C-alpha positions in Angstrom: 16.9 19.1 1.1 13.7 17.2 1.3 13.5 14.2 3.6 12.9 11.0 1.7 9.7 9.0 2.4 9.7 5.5 1.0 6.5 3.6 0.7 6.1 0.0 -0.6 2.9 -1.9 -1.5 2.0 -5.5 -2.2 -1.0 -6.4 -4.3 -3.4 -9.4 -4.5 -5.8 -9.7 -7.5 -9.1 -11.4 -7.9 -10.9 -11.7 -11.2 -14.4 -10.1 -11.4 -17.0 -9.7 -14.1 -15.6 -6.3 -15.2 -11.9 -6.7 -14.8 -10.0 -7.4 -11.6 -10.4 -6.4 -8.0 -7.1 -5.4 -6.5 -6.2 -5.1 -2.8 -3.0 -3.5 -1.8 -1.2 -3.5 1.6 0.9 -0.4 2.1 4.1 -0.4 4.1 6.7 2.2 5.1 10.4 1.5 5.6 11.4 2.2 9.2 14.7 1.1 10.8 15.4 -1.4 8.0 12.0 -3.1 8.6 8.7 -2.7 6.8 5.9 -1.2 9.0 2.3 -1.8 7.9 0.4 1.4 7.4 -3.0 0.8 5.7 -4.7 -1.2 2.9 -6.9 -0.2 0.0 -9.0 -1.7 -2.8 -9.8 -0.7 -6.3 -11.2 -2.1 -9.6 -9.1 -2.2 -12.7 -12.1 -1.3 -15.0 -11.2 2.3 -14.5 -8.3 3.3 -12.4 -5.3 5.7 -12.4 -2.6 3.1 -12.0 -1.3 1.2 -9.0 1.1 3.9 -7.7 -1.5 6.6 -8.1 -4.1 4.5 -6.2 -1.6 4.0 -3.4 -0.7 7.7 -3.5 -4.3 8.7 -3.0 -4.8 6.2 -0.1 -1.8 7.7 1.6 -3.3 11.2 1.3 -6.7 10.0 2.4 -5.2 8.4 5.5 -3.3 11.6 6.3 0.1 9.9 6.0 1.2 12.5 3.4 -0.2 16.0 3.0 -3.3 16.4 0.8 -1.7 19.4 -0.9 0.6 17.0 -2.7 -2.4 15.7 -4.8 -2.8 19.0 -6.7 0.8 18.9 -8.0 -0.2 16.5 -10.8 -3.2 18.6 -12.0 -3.0 20.2 -15.5 -5.1 20.6 -18.6 -5.2 16.9 -19.6 -4.7 15.2 -16.2 -6.7 15.6 -13.0 -5.3 15.8 -9.4 -4.1 12.7 -7.6 -1.8 11.1 -10.1 1.6 10.0 -8.9 4.2 11.7 -11.1 8.1 12.1 -10.9 7.8 15.6 -9.5 6.5 14.1 -6.3 9.9 12.5 -5.8 11.8 15.7 -6.5 9.6 18.2 -4.6 8.2 16.2 -1.7 10.6 13.2 -1.5 7.8 10.6 -1.8 8.9 7.3 -3.3 6.3 4.6 -4.0 7.5 1.1 -5.1 5.9 -2.3 -5.6 7.3 -5.2 -3.7 
């Protein structure tokens, strides 16, 4: 059985010339409390989706293994997208607060 890893994120948005600038604060559930892990920024002009951006930041910060990024790669989608198989195979849950 895979140990469940729950991550939560909170976003703030600012309008820009080419879409919106989004900043996310990422937390982990620990002993019924939220523990701050890291933060990240992205532009909405071209992005993979909120969960995928948070997923990539967790891998970049070495909170989750980088090998998990390649699971989503196929003919029509590149590596680094957050997909349901991440929940099943690695126990990684990402939810917006």
